[in-house]
C-alpha positions as CSV (number, residue, x, y, z in Angstrom):
1,M,81.3,209.7,100.6
2,K,77.7,210.6,101.0
3,K,76.8,213.8,99.2
4,T,75.0,216.5,101.0
5,Q,71.6,217.1,99.8
6,L,69.7,220.2,98.4
7,V,66.5,221.1,97.1
8,I,65.7,223.8,94.4
9,V,61.9,224.9,94.4
10,T,60.6,226.4,91.4
11,P,56.8,227.4,90.9
12,A,56.8,226.4,87.2
13,S,56.2,222.6,85.9
14,A,58.2,221.0,83.1
15,D,55.2,221.3,81.0
16,A,55.2,224.9,81.3
17,N,58.9,225.1,79.8
18,S,59.2,228.5,81.5
19,G,62.5,230.5,82.6
20,N,62.1,229.4,85.9
21,W,62.0,225.7,85.0
22,R,64.7,225.8,82.7
23,T,66.9,227.7,85.5
24,A,66.1,225.0,88.0
25,Q,67.0,222.0,85.6
26,R,70.3,223.8,84.7
27,W,71.4,224.3,88.3
28,S,70.4,220.8,88.9
29,G,72.9,219.5,86.3
30,F,75.5,222.2,87.6
31,L,75.3,220.8,91.2
32,A,74.6,216.9,90.4
33,N,78.4,216.2,90.9
34,D,78.8,217.5,94.2
35,Y,75.3,217.2,95.6
36,R,72.3,215.4,95.9
37,V,69.6,217.6,94.1
38,R,65.9,217.5,94.3
39,V,63.7,219.8,92.1
40,V,60.1,220.2,93.4
41,Q,57.3,222.9,92.6
42,Q,56.5,223.0,96.4
43,W,58.4,222.1,99.3
44,R,56.3,220.7,102.5
45,D,59.1,218.9,104.3
46,G,62.6,217.1,103.9
47,D,65.9,216.9,105.3
48,E,68.2,219.0,102.9
49,A,70.9,220.9,103.9
50,L,70.0,224.1,101.9
51,M,67.0,225.5,99.8
52,I,67.2,227.2,96.5
53,A,63.9,229.0,96.0
54,L,63.2,230.5,92.7
55,H,60.5,233.5,92.8
56,A,60.0,235.4,96.1
57,R,56.0,235.5,95.8
58,R,55.2,232.1,93.9
59,S,57.5,230.2,96.1
60,A,56.8,232.0,99.3
61,A,54.8,229.0,100.9
62,S,57.9,226.7,100.6
63,I,60.0,229.4,102.0
64,F,57.9,229.7,104.9
65,A,57.6,226.0,105.5
66,W,61.5,225.9,105.1
67,R,62.1,228.5,107.8
68,A,59.5,226.9,110.1
69,R,61.2,223.3,109.9
70,H,64.9,224.4,109.4
71,P,65.2,227.9,111.4
72,R,69.0,227.6,110.9
73,R,69.7,226.0,107.6
74,P,70.5,228.4,104.6
75,L,68.1,229.6,102.3
76,L,69.1,231.1,98.8
77,L,66.5,233.0,97.1
78,V,66.4,233.7,93.5
79,L,64.6,237.1,92.4
80,T,62.5,237.1,89.1
81,G,61.8,240.2,87.2
82,T,58.2,240.3,88.7
83,D,59.8,240.0,92.4
84,L,62.4,242.8,91.7
85,Y,60.3,245.4,89.7
86,R,56.8,244.8,91.3
87,D,56.2,242.5,94.1
88,I,58.8,243.2,96.6
89,A,57.3,246.9,96.7
90,N,53.7,245.8,97.7
91,D,53.3,242.1,98.2
92,G,53.9,240.8,101.6
93,D,54.5,237.4,100.8
94,A,57.5,238.5,98.5
95,Q,58.6,240.9,101.3
96,R,58.5,238.2,103.9
97,S,60.4,235.9,101.6
98,V,63.1,238.2,100.8
99,A,63.5,239.3,104.8
100,L,63.7,235.2,105.7
101,A,66.5,234.5,102.8
102,D,70.2,234.5,103.7
103,R,71.2,235.1,100.2
104,L,69.5,236.6,97.2
105,V,70.5,236.3,93.7
106,V,69.6,238.8,90.8
107,L,69.9,237.8,87.1
108,N,71.2,240.8,85.6
109,E,73.8,243.7,86.5
110,R,71.4,246.2,87.5
111,G,69.3,244.0,89.5
112,P,70.9,245.1,92.9
113,Q,69.7,248.9,92.4
114,A,66.3,247.6,92.4
115,L,66.3,246.4,96.1
116,P,66.0,248.4,99.0
117,A,69.6,249.6,100.3
118,P,69.6,247.7,103.5
119,L,69.1,244.1,101.3
120,R,71.6,245.0,98.8
121,P,74.5,243.6,100.8
122,K,73.0,240.0,101.0
123,A,72.6,240.2,97.1
124,S,74.8,238.8,94.4
125,V,74.4,239.1,90.5
126,L,74.6,235.7,88.8
127,L,74.3,235.7,85.1
128,Q,72.5,233.0,83.3
129,S,74.1,230.8,80.4
130,C,73.5,228.7,77.5
131,P,75.8,226.8,75.1
132,A,77.1,228.6,72.1
133,R,76.6,226.8,68.8
134,A,78.1,227.5,65.2
135,R,76.4,230.4,63.6
136,A,73.7,229.5,61.4
137,A,73.6,230.8,57.9
138,K,71.2,233.6,57.2
139,T,69.4,234.9,54.1
140,Q,70.4,238.1,52.5
141,R,67.2,238.6,50.6
142,L,65.3,240.1,53.6
143,L,65.6,240.9,57.2
144,R,64.3,238.1,59.7
145,A,62.9,239.4,63.1
146,V,61.6,236.9,65.6
147,M,59.8,237.7,69.2
148,V,59.9,234.9,71.7
149,G,57.6,235.6,74.5
150,H,54.1,234.2,75.6
151,L,51.2,236.3,74.8
152,R,50.9,238.1,78.0
153,D,51.2,242.0,79.1
154,E,54.4,241.4,80.6
155,K,56.2,240.5,77.4
156,C,54.5,243.6,75.6
157,P,53.6,242.0,72.4
158,S,51.3,244.9,71.3
159,T,54.3,246.8,70.9
160,Y,55.6,244.2,68.3
161,F,52.1,243.9,66.7
162,E,52.1,247.5,66.0
163,A,55.7,247.6,64.5
164,V,54.2,244.9,62.1
165,R,51.7,247.3,61.0
166,R,54.1,250.3,60.9
167,L,56.2,248.3,58.4
168,A,53.6,246.9,56.1
169,D,55.2,248.5,53.1
170,R,58.4,246.7,53.7
171,A,58.3,243.5,51.5
172,D,62.1,242.8,52.9
173,I,61.3,242.5,56.6
174,V,59.5,239.4,58.0
175,F,58.2,238.9,61.5
176,E,58.0,235.8,63.5
177,H,56.4,235.1,66.7
178,V,56.8,232.1,69.3
179,G,54.7,231.9,72.4
180,A,51.7,230.2,74.0
181,A,48.3,232.2,73.8
182,L,48.2,233.3,77.6
183,D,45.8,236.2,77.0
184,P,43.1,235.6,74.3
185,A,42.7,239.1,73.6
186,L,46.4,239.2,72.3
187,A,45.9,235.8,70.7
188,A,43.1,237.3,68.6
189,E,45.3,240.3,68.0
190,A,48.1,237.8,66.7
191,R,45.6,236.0,64.5
192,A,44.1,239.2,62.8
193,L,47.6,240.3,61.9
194,M,48.2,236.9,60.2
195,A,44.8,237.3,58.3
196,A,45.4,240.5,57.2
197,G,48.4,239.1,54.9
198,L,51.0,241.2,56.8
199,R,54.6,239.4,57.0
200,Y,53.7,238.0,60.4
201,R,53.7,234.6,61.4
202,W,52.6,233.4,64.8
203,F,53.8,229.8,65.7
204,G,52.1,229.4,69.1
205,A,54.2,227.5,71.8
206,L,57.1,225.5,70.3
207,G,59.5,223.2,72.1
208,H,62.9,224.3,73.1
209,G,64.8,223.0,70.2
210,R,62.5,224.4,67.5
211,T,62.2,227.7,69.5
212,L,66.1,228.1,69.2
213,A,66.1,226.9,65.5
214,R,63.8,230.1,64.9
215,I,66.3,232.4,66.9
216,R,69.2,231.0,65.0
217,A,67.7,231.4,61.8
218,A,66.7,235.2,62.5
219,H,69.0,238.3,62.0
220,V,67.4,239.9,65.3
221,L,65.6,238.9,68.2
222,V,63.0,241.6,69.4
223,H,62.4,241.6,73.0
224,A,59.9,244.1,74.0
225,S,59.2,243.1,77.8
226,R,58.1,245.7,80.5
227,I,59.5,243.5,83.1
228,E,62.4,241.2,83.0
229,G,64.8,239.8,85.8
230,G,67.2,238.4,82.9
231,A,65.6,236.9,79.9
232,H,67.1,233.6,79.0
233,V,65.9,234.1,75.6
234,V,68.2,237.3,75.3
235,I,71.3,235.2,76.2
236,E,70.3,232.3,73.8
237,A,70.3,235.1,71.0
238,V,73.6,236.6,72.0
239,R,75.2,232.9,72.2
240,N,73.8,231.9,68.9
241,G,74.8,234.8,66.7
242,T,71.4,236.8,66.7
243,A,71.4,240.2,67.6
244,V,69.0,241.8,69.8
245,L,66.5,244.8,69.7
246,A,65.2,245.3,73.1
247,S,63.2,247.7,75.3
248,R,65.4,249.7,77.6
249,I,64.3,248.4,80.9
250,D,66.8,247.6,83.8
251,G,66.5,243.6,83.2
252,N,67.7,244.1,79.5
253,V,70.2,246.6,80.1
254,G,71.5,244.7,82.7
255,L,72.5,242.0,80.2
256,L,73.2,243.8,77.2
257,G,75.3,246.6,78.9
258,E,74.6,250.3,79.1
259,D,75.9,251.4,75.6
260,Y,74.2,248.7,73.7
261,G,73.0,250.4,70.3
262,G,69.7,248.3,69.8
263,Y,67.5,249.6,72.6
264,F,64.0,251.3,72.0
265,P,62.0,253.0,74.8
266,L,59.5,250.6,76.5
267,G,56.3,250.5,74.4
268,D,57.6,252.9,71.5
269,S,56.5,250.9,68.4
270,T,57.6,253.8,66.1
271,A,61.1,253.5,67.5
272,L,61.2,249.9,67.3
273,A,60.2,250.1,63.5
274,A,62.7,252.8,62.9
275,L,65.4,250.4,64.5
276,L,64.2,247.3,62.2
277,R,64.6,249.7,59.0
278,R,67.8,251.0,60.0
279,T,69.0,247.3,60.7
280,R,67.9,246.4,57.0
281,D,68.8,249.4,55.2
282,D,72.2,250.2,56.7
283,P,74.7,247.4,56.1
284,G,77.0,248.4,59.0
285,A,74.0,248.7,61.4
286,L,73.4,244.9,62.1
287,A,77.2,244.4,62.0
288,A,77.7,247.0,64.8
289,L,74.8,245.6,67.0
290,Q,76.2,241.9,66.2
291,A,79.7,243.0,67.4
292,Q,78.2,244.2,70.6
293,C,76.5,240.9,71.3
294,D,79.5,239.2,70.5
295,A,81.5,241.2,73.0
296,R,79.0,240.2,75.8
297,A,78.7,236.6,75.0
298,A,81.6,235.4,77.4
299,L,79.3,236.4,80.3
300,F,76.8,234.0,79.6
301,D,79.2,231.2,79.6
302,P,78.0,227.9,81.3
303,A,81.3,227.4,83.1
304,R,81.1,230.8,84.3
305,E,77.5,230.2,85.6
306,R,78.4,227.0,87.3
307,Q,81.4,228.5,88.9
308,G,79.4,231.3,90.4
309,L,76.7,229.1,91.6
310,H,79.1,226.8,93.5
311,S,80.9,229.7,94.9
312,M,77.8,231.0,96.5
313,L,76.7,227.8,98.1
314,G,80.0,226.8,99.5
315,P,80.0,229.6,102.2
316,L,76.5,228.9,103.1
317,L,76.9,225.3,103.5
318,R,80.1,225.8,105.7
């Protein structure tokens, strides 16, 4: 029997290796047994039965073209962090995309609260996933922290940089950073930190396998972002036995839970440095964070995400 054809629109390219691209590829794999799936950066025409679009603003042209060509065929729109927490409040293209969608998907448990009340009934929460791997052995000689995020303002690397400076006296805490130099000023600051002889190493952009190896070797992932829809890097840390220190923003709380013990106020490098000191100095502190992460890990199981995705598509296609 001929399979129903779907299209997934992601504004990111494979070379960018971004969260949007990885989501599109993972969902394509989840759906491949039951549907014919095409993944594109921009949709101009086609006879697919349903469109999944990632990013209300950046995929707006594809969404508008889909509605013009297929006014009655279903459209599922996945809202990113910049959609939820910035663009749908003030960007006309993003607002129109949201209005045209039949179903909205948010990627953290707090996501529906960010939507205007009239839109919430057509929103569903779908938490992303990754495989769990055997827990890596970690050194006891020091605390290894890693930040994974491109050098751009939304990821707030300056908070991490300042925490490194505040902990300059701690030879037993080391800092790693993975991410491309998207902002030249932030890249210059990262280079200056390394040149100053502080225990900070910036690796630049790494492939997914090498990035995951850095996460698994670390004791804590530092996630300092100011805007997140549901950061996959946090999920990878939780599923791979690495505790998380995260800014208290909705996108992080919606993954880690309301009562998680590893939050610091957005942009507060003093609080982040204090968390890192306590995690190193108090033998029970890291274990407590790890136990909380372990308790959330099942929420990010691939089978759960796959089932949720299929459950959303079925009614739309019927």
